[in-house]
MARBA-3410 file (N, C-alpha, C, O; in Angstrom, 1 decimal):
60
3.2,11.0,6.3,1.9,10.7,6.6,1.2,12.3,7.6,0.5,12.4,8.7 ~ 1.9,13.2,6.5,2.2,14.6,7.2,0.3,15.2,7.1,0.0,16.3,7.6 ~ -0.7,14.3,6.5,-2.0,14.7,6.5,-2.7,14.6,7.7,-3.7,15.3,8.0 ~ -2.3,13.6,8.6,-3.0,13.5,9.8,-3.7,12.2,9.9,-4.8,12.0,10.5 ~ -3.0,11.3,9.2,-3.6,9.9,9.2,-2.4,8.8,9.7,-1.2,9.0,9.6
-3.0,7.9,10.3,-1.8,6.4,10.9,-2.0,5.7,10.0,-3.2,5.4,9.8 ~ -1.1,5.1,9.2,-1.0,4.0,8.4,-0.8,2.9,9.3,0.0,2.7,10.1 ~ -2.1,2.1,8.7,-2.3,0.7,9.7,-1.8,-0.4,8.7,-1.2,-1.3,9.3 ~ -1.9,-0.5,7.5,-1.9,-1.2,7.0,-1.9,-1.1,5.2,-2.7,-0.2,4.8 ~ -1.1,-1.8,4.4,-0.8,-1.3,3.5,-0.6,-2.7,2.5,0.2,-3.5,2.9
-1.3,-3.0,1.2,-1.1,-4.1,0.6,-1.7,-4.2,-1.2,-2.3,-3.2,-1.5 ~ -1.6,-5.0,-1.9,-1.8,-4.8,-3.1,-2.9,-6.0,-3.7,-2.9,-7.1,-3.3 ~ -3.8,-5.5,-4.7,-4.5,-6.4,-5.1,-4.2,-7.3,-6.0,-3.9,-6.8,-7.2 ~ -4.1,-8.7,-5.8,-3.7,-9.5,-6.5,-4.1,-9.6,-8.3,-3.4,-10.3,-9.1 ~ -5.4,-8.9,-8.5,-6.1,-8.7,-9.8,-5.8,-7.2,-10.2,-6.0,-6.2,-9.6
-5.1,-7.3,-11.5,-4.8,-5.9,-11.9,-6.2,-5.0,-12.3,-7.2,-5.7,-12.6 ~ -6.3,-4.1,-12.2,-7.4,-3.2,-12.6,-7.6,-3.3,-14.2,-6.7,-3.9,-14.8 ~ -8.8,-2.7,-14.9,-9.1,-2.8,-16.2,-8.4,-2.3,-17.0,-8.7,-2.5,-18.2 ~ -7.4,-1.5,-16.6,-6.1,-1.0,-17.5,-4.8,-1.5,-17.4,-3.8,-0.9,-17.8 ~ -5.0,-3.0,-16.8,-3.7,-3.4,-16.4,-2.7,-2.8,-15.3,-1.5,-3.0,-15.3
-3.5,-2.1,-14.6,-2.7,-0.9,-13.4,-2.8,-1.8,-12.1,-3.6,-2.8,-12.1 ~ -2.0,-1.5,-11.2,-1.8,-2.2,-10.1,-2.6,-1.4,-9.0,-2.3,-0.2,-8.9 ~ -3.5,-1.8,-8.2,-4.3,-1.2,-7.4,-3.9,-1.8,-6.2,-3.7,-3.0,-6.0 ~ -3.6,-0.7,-5.1,-3.4,-0.9,-3.7,-4.5,-0.6,-2.9,-5.4,0.2,-3.3 ~ -4.6,-1.3,-1.6,-5.4,-1.2,-0.5,-4.6,-0.6,0.7,-3.5,-1.1,1.1
-5.2,0.4,1.3,-4.5,1.2,2.5,-5.8,1.3,3.5,-6.9,1.4,3.2 ~ -5.3,1.2,4.9,-5.9,1.2,5.7,-5.1,2.3,6.5,-3.9,2.1,7.0 ~ -6.1,3.5,6.7,-6.0,4.6,7.4,-6.4,4.6,8.7,-6.9,3.6,9.2 ~ -6.1,5.6,9.4,-6.9,5.8,10.3,-6.6,7.4,11.0,-5.4,7.7,11.3 ~ -7.8,8.1,11.3,-6.9,9.1,12.0,-6.2,9.7,12.9,-6.7,9.8,14.0
-5.1,10.1,12.8,-4.2,10.3,14.0,-5.0,11.4,14.9,-6.0,12.1,14.8 ~ -3.9,10.9,15.8,-4.1,12.0,17.1,-3.4,13.3,17.0,-3.8,14.4,17.3 ~ -1.9,12.8,16.3,-1.2,14.2,16.2,-1.4,14.6,14.5,-2.0,14.0,13.6 ~ -0.7,15.8,14.5,-0.9,16.0,13.1,-0.1,15.2,12.0,-0.6,14.8,10.9 ~ 1.1,15.0,12.3,2.0,14.2,11.6,1.6,12.8,11.2,1.9,12.2,10.2
0.9,12.3,12.1,0.5,10.9,11.6,1.9,9.5,11.7,3.0,9.9,11.4 ~ 1.6,8.1,12.2,2.9,7.7,12.1,2.3,6.5,11.3,1.2,6.2,11.1 ~ 3.7,5.7,10.8,3.5,4.2,10.2,3.4,3.3,11.2,4.4,2.9,11.9 ~ 2.3,2.8,11.5,2.0,2.0,12.8,2.3,0.3,12.4,2.3,-0.5,13.3 ~ 2.5,0.1,11.4,2.8,-1.5,10.9,4.4,-1.4,10.7,5.0,-2.5,10.7
4.9,-0.4,10.5,6.2,-0.3,9.9,6.7,-0.5,8.5,7.8,-0.8,8.0 ~ 5.5,-0.2,8.0,5.3,-0.8,6.3,6.2,0.0,5.5,6.3,1.2,5.7 ~ 6.8,-0.5,4.7,7.6,0.2,3.6,7.0,0.2,2.2,7.2,-0.8,1.5 ~ 6.2,1.5,2.0,5.5,1.0,0.7,6.5,0.8,-0.5,5.9,0.4,-1.5 ~ 7.6,1.0,-0.7,8.9,0.6,-1.9,8.6,-0.6,-1.7,7.8,-1.0,-2.6
8.9,-1.4,-0.9,9.0,-2.9,-0.6,7.5,-3.4,-1.2,7.5,-4.2,-2.1 ~ 6.4,-3.0,-0.7,4.9,-3.5,-0.9,5.0,-3.2,-2.6,4.5,-4.0,-3.4 ~ 5.5,-2.1,-3.1,5.2,-1.7,-4.6,6.0,-2.8,-5.3,5.5,-3.2,-6.3 ~ 7.1,-3.3,-4.8,8.3,-4.0,-5.5,7.6,-5.8,-5.7,7.6,-6.5,-6.6 ~ 7.1,-6.0,-4.2,6.1,-7.2,-4.0,5.4,-7.4,-5.3,5.5,-8.4,-6.0
4.4,-6.1,-5.5,3.2,-6.5,-6.2,4.0,-6.5,-7.8,3.6,-7.2,-8.7 ~ 5.1,-5.7,-8.1,5.2,-6.2,-9.3,6.0,-7.1,-9.6,5.9,-7.4,-10.8 ~ 6.9,-7.9,-8.9,7.3,-9.2,-8.8,5.9,-10.2,-8.8,5.8,-11.0,-9.7 ~ 5.3,-10.0,-8.0,4.1,-11.0,-7.7,3.3,-11.2,-9.3,3.2,-12.2,-10.0 ~ 2.9,-9.8,-9.5,2.1,-9.7,-10.6,2.5,-9.8,-11.9,1.7,-9.6,-12.7
4.2,-10.2,-12.5,4.6,-10.2,-13.5,4.8,-11.8,-13.5,4.9,-12.3,-14.6 ~ 4.7,-12.6,-12.5,5.0,-13.9,-12.4,3.6,-14.6,-12.9,3.6,-15.7,-13.5 ~ 2.5,-13.9,-12.6,1.0,-14.6,-13.0,1.2,-14.1,-14.2,1.8,-15.1,-14.7 ~ 1.1,-13.2,-15.3,1.1,-13.0,-16.5,2.6,-13.4,-17.5,2.8,-12.7,-18.6 ~ 3.4,-14.3,-17.0,4.7,-15.1,-17.6,4.1,-16.2,-18.2,4.8,-17.0,-18.8
END
């Protein structure tokens, strides 16, 4: 988050985009420090893995 934003929330859309891509929803807020923080303790890799697993089940 070195661009000056705090990560407040991160999730994926349960509906794939028009090209079949996974779309993510992110809630950022302007940080008081330049580095920014992960306020929710969210791991983007875990969110991404969960998105692939969930959406693969929908299309199986």
